[in-house]
C-alpha positions as CSV (number, residue, x, y, z in Angstrom):
1,X,-0.1,0.1,0.1
2,X,1.4,3.6,-1.0
3,X,2.4,6.3,1.2
4,X,-0.2,9.1,2.0
5,X,1.5,12.6,1.1
6,X,0.0,15.7,2.0
7,X,0.0,17.9,-1.2
8,X,0.5,21.2,0.6
9,X,3.8,19.8,1.5
10,X,4.9,19.1,-1.9
11,X,3.8,22.1,-3.7
12,X,3.8,25.8,-2.8
13,X,3.1,29.0,-5.0
14,X,4.3,32.0,-3.7
15,X,3.6,35.8,-5.0
16,X,6.0,38.3,-3.1
17,X,6.6,42.1,-3.8
18,X,10.1,43.1,-2.8
19,X,11.0,46.8,-2.5
20,X,14.0,48.3,-3.7
21,X,17.0,47.3,-1.5
22,X,15.0,45.1,0.4
23,X,14.7,41.1,1.1
24,X,11.8,39.1,1.8
25,X,12.4,35.7,3.9
26,X,10.4,32.5,3.3
27,X,10.2,29.4,5.7
28,X,9.3,26.5,3.9
29,X,10.6,22.6,3.7
30,X,11.5,22.0,0.4
31,X,13.9,20.5,-2.2
32,X,13.2,22.6,-5.6
33,X,13.0,26.6,-5.8
34,X,11.6,27.8,-9.2
35,X,11.3,31.6,-10.2
36,X,8.3,31.5,-12.3
37,X,8.1,35.4,-13.2
38,X,9.5,38.5,-12.2
39,X,8.7,41.9,-13.2
40,X,12.1,43.5,-12.6
41,X,15.7,42.5,-11.9
42,X,16.7,39.2,-10.9
43,X,17.1,38.8,-7.2
44,X,19.7,37.4,-5.4
45,X,18.9,34.0,-3.3
46,X,20.0,32.8,0.0
47,X,19.3,29.1,1.1
48,X,19.4,27.9,4.6
49,X,21.5,31.2,5.2
50,X,24.0,30.8,2.7
51,X,24.7,33.8,0.5
52,X,23.9,32.5,-3.4
53,X,23.9,33.8,-6.7
54,X,21.5,35.9,-8.9
55,X,18.5,33.8,-10.2
56,X,16.9,34.6,-13.6
57,X,13.3,34.3,-14.1
58,X,12.3,30.8,-15.5
59,X,15.1,29.0,-13.7
60,X,15.1,26.3,-11.1
61,X,17.6,25.5,-8.3
62,X,17.7,21.9,-7.2
63,X,19.4,20.8,-3.8
64,X,21.6,17.7,-3.6
65,X,19.8,14.2,-3.1
66,X,20.5,14.2,0.6
67,X,19.6,17.9,1.1
68,X,16.5,20.1,1.9
69,X,16.2,23.6,2.7
70,X,14.0,25.2,5.2
71,X,14.8,28.9,4.9
72,X,14.8,31.3,1.7
73,X,15.6,34.9,1.2
74,X,15.3,36.8,-1.9
75,X,17.2,39.8,-2.1
76,X,16.3,42.6,-4.3
77,X,19.6,44.7,-5.0
78,X,18.3,46.7,-7.9
79,X,16.6,50.4,-7.3
80,X,13.2,49.4,-8.1
81,X,10.4,47.2,-6.6
82,X,10.2,43.6,-8.2
83,X,7.2,41.4,-8.3
84,X,7.9,37.9,-8.2
85,X,6.1,34.4,-8.4
86,X,7.9,31.6,-6.7
87,X,7.1,28.0,-6.8
88,X,8.6,25.8,-4.0
89,X,8.4,22.1,-3.9
90,X,9.8,18.7,-2.8
91,X,9.4,17.3,-6.4
92,X,10.9,18.8,-9.8
93,X,8.8,21.2,-11.5
94,X,8.3,20.8,-15.1
95,X,6.7,23.8,-17.0
96,X,5.0,22.4,-20.3
97,X,3.5,25.8,-21.1
98,X,4.9,28.2,-23.9
99,X,4.4,31.7,-24.0
100,X,4.8,33.8,-27.2
101,X,4.7,37.5,-27.6
102,X,5.3,39.5,-30.7
103,X,5.6,38.2,-34.5
104,X,5.8,34.6,-34.7
105,X,7.0,33.0,-38.0
106,X,5.6,29.3,-38.8
107,X,7.4,27.4,-41.4
108,X,5.3,25.5,-43.7
109,X,5.4,21.7,-43.4
110,X,7.4,20.3,-46.6
111,X,4.7,17.1,-46.6
112,X,2.2,19.1,-46.8
113,X,3.1,21.2,-49.9
114,X,1.1,20.0,-52.9
115,X,3.1,17.9,-55.4
116,X,3.2,19.4,-58.9
117,X,0.5,18.1,-61.4
118,X,1.9,15.6,-64.3
119,X,1.6,18.0,-66.9
120,X,3.8,20.8,-64.7
121,X,6.5,17.9,-64.3
122,X,6.8,16.9,-67.8
123,X,7.0,20.5,-69.2
124,X,9.7,21.2,-66.7
125,X,11.4,17.9,-67.9
126,X,11.0,18.9,-71.6
127,X,12.6,22.2,-70.7
128,X,15.7,21.0,-69.0
129,X,16.3,18.5,-71.8
130,X,16.3,21.3,-74.2
131,X,18.6,23.4,-72.5
132,X,21.1,20.4,-72.4
133,X,21.2,20.1,-76.1
134,X,24.3,20.7,-78.0
135,X,23.3,23.5,-80.2
136,X,25.9,24.8,-82.3
137,X,25.7,28.6,-81.8
138,X,26.9,31.0,-84.3
139,X,29.1,34.1,-83.0
140,X,28.3,37.9,-83.5
141,X,31.8,38.3,-85.0
142,X,33.7,36.9,-88.3
143,X,37.0,36.2,-89.2
144,X,37.8,35.0,-92.6
145,X,41.4,34.8,-94.3
146,X,42.8,33.1,-97.3
147,X,46.6,32.0,-97.1
148,X,48.5,31.2,-100.0
149,X,51.6,30.5,-97.7
150,X,53.3,31.2,-94.4
151,X,51.6,32.9,-91.4
152,X,48.2,35.2,-91.5
153,X,47.0,37.0,-88.6
154,X,43.4,36.7,-87.8
155,X,43.0,38.5,-84.4
156,X,46.1,40.4,-82.8
157,X,46.6,39.7,-78.9
158,X,46.2,43.5,-78.4
159,X,42.6,43.4,-80.0
160,X,41.6,40.4,-77.8
161,X,41.4,42.5,-74.2
162,X,38.4,40.5,-72.8
163,X,38.8,37.1,-74.0
164,X,36.9,35.2,-77.0
165,X,34.9,32.1,-77.4
166,X,35.0,30.6,-81.0
167,X,31.6,29.6,-81.7
168,X,32.4,27.9,-85.3
169,X,35.9,27.7,-87.0
170,X,36.5,25.8,-90.2
171,X,39.6,25.1,-91.6
172,X,40.8,23.7,-95.0
173,X,43.9,23.3,-96.5
174,X,44.2,23.5,-100.5
175,X,46.2,21.9,-103.3
176,X,48.1,18.4,-102.8
177,X,47.3,15.8,-100.1
178,X,50.4,16.6,-98.3
179,X,49.5,20.6,-97.7
180,X,49.1,21.5,-94.1
181,X,46.9,24.2,-92.5
182,X,47.0,25.2,-88.8
183,X,45.2,27.6,-86.7
184,X,47.5,29.0,-83.6
185,X,46.3,31.1,-80.7
186,X,49.3,32.4,-78.8
187,X,50.7,35.8,-77.4
188,X,52.4,36.1,-80.7
189,X,52.5,34.5,-84.1
190,X,54.2,31.3,-85.0
191,X,57.3,31.2,-87.5
192,X,55.4,28.7,-89.3
193,X,53.0,25.9,-89.6
194,X,55.7,23.7,-87.9
195,X,56.4,26.1,-84.9
196,X,56.2,23.8,-81.7
197,X,56.8,26.8,-79.4
198,X,53.1,28.1,-80.2
199,X,49.8,26.7,-79.0
200,X,48.1,24.7,-82.2
201,X,44.7,24.6,-81.5
202,X,43.4,23.0,-85.1
203,X,45.3,20.8,-87.2
204,X,44.0,20.1,-91.0
205,X,46.3,17.5,-92.8
206,X,44.8,15.7,-95.7
207,X,43.3,17.3,-98.7
208,X,40.4,17.5,-99.5
209,X,39.0,17.1,-96.0
210,X,38.2,20.2,-93.4
211,X,38.8,20.5,-89.9
212,X,36.1,22.3,-87.5
213,X,36.1,23.8,-84.1
214,X,33.1,24.7,-81.9
215,X,32.8,26.4,-78.2
216,X,36.7,27.1,-78.1
217,X,37.3,29.6,-75.4
218,X,40.7,31.9,-75.9
219,X,42.0,33.9,-72.9
220,X,42.7,37.5,-73.4
221,X,46.0,38.8,-74.5
222,X,46.2,35.8,-77.1
223,X,45.7,36.4,-80.9
224,X,44.4,33.7,-83.6
225,X,46.7,32.7,-86.7
226,X,46.5,30.8,-89.8
227,X,49.6,28.9,-90.7
228,X,49.8,26.8,-94.1
229,X,52.6,24.9,-95.9
230,X,51.1,25.9,-99.3
231,X,47.6,27.3,-99.5
232,X,44.4,27.4,-97.1
233,X,41.4,29.3,-95.7
234,X,40.0,29.6,-92.5
235,X,36.7,31.0,-91.6
236,X,35.7,31.8,-87.6
237,X,32.6,33.0,-85.6
238,X,33.2,34.2,-82.0
239,X,31.9,36.0,-79.5
240,X,33.7,38.5,-76.7
241,X,33.5,37.4,-73.0
């Protein structure tokens, strides 16, 4: 058979007013002290005559398992009166109340967000597929040159101030099968079609086929050059970056 307890001994709720610079003594046996609310500055609490610290509103103090208190003193060290609501108990106080003030933002539950319709999903998928197609874009600018031998400059390094993107590039060598036509991109012109110190970005070797280049980025400060063994021509469209 369980033990009978007097509920008055388990929990007591006090509302006390403490003037500025004054204190309030409470004689009550218990184990837990909770400051439920406070209208002003946080008080200093003394337990069983021992000087304690400042206790903020909403905090609880629990004594060690083997200890209880029977004397409490709340000291208002501020320059204004305070009104406190204090709960004293032999059991732990759990406050499940929620107090809200001002504007409160509520985040929508993603599980309650309506799913898109099938038509909307299909339309989005078609758009995504179209955006991924490898379209060949014609550049806004055009360069063309016919070279009957040696090196021709299509774009000087000084003129390429922001960088360019070659959108389309068609190079052909003319004449015999052993002819060569090459496109170079570098800070200066190659000495010939066989200059290995310069960067060759397109090589056409073998009559009568041509060579093509698309969407090729050339950094600023680099020119474009066509170098051939005998004769050839090139057509380029490009956009500036």
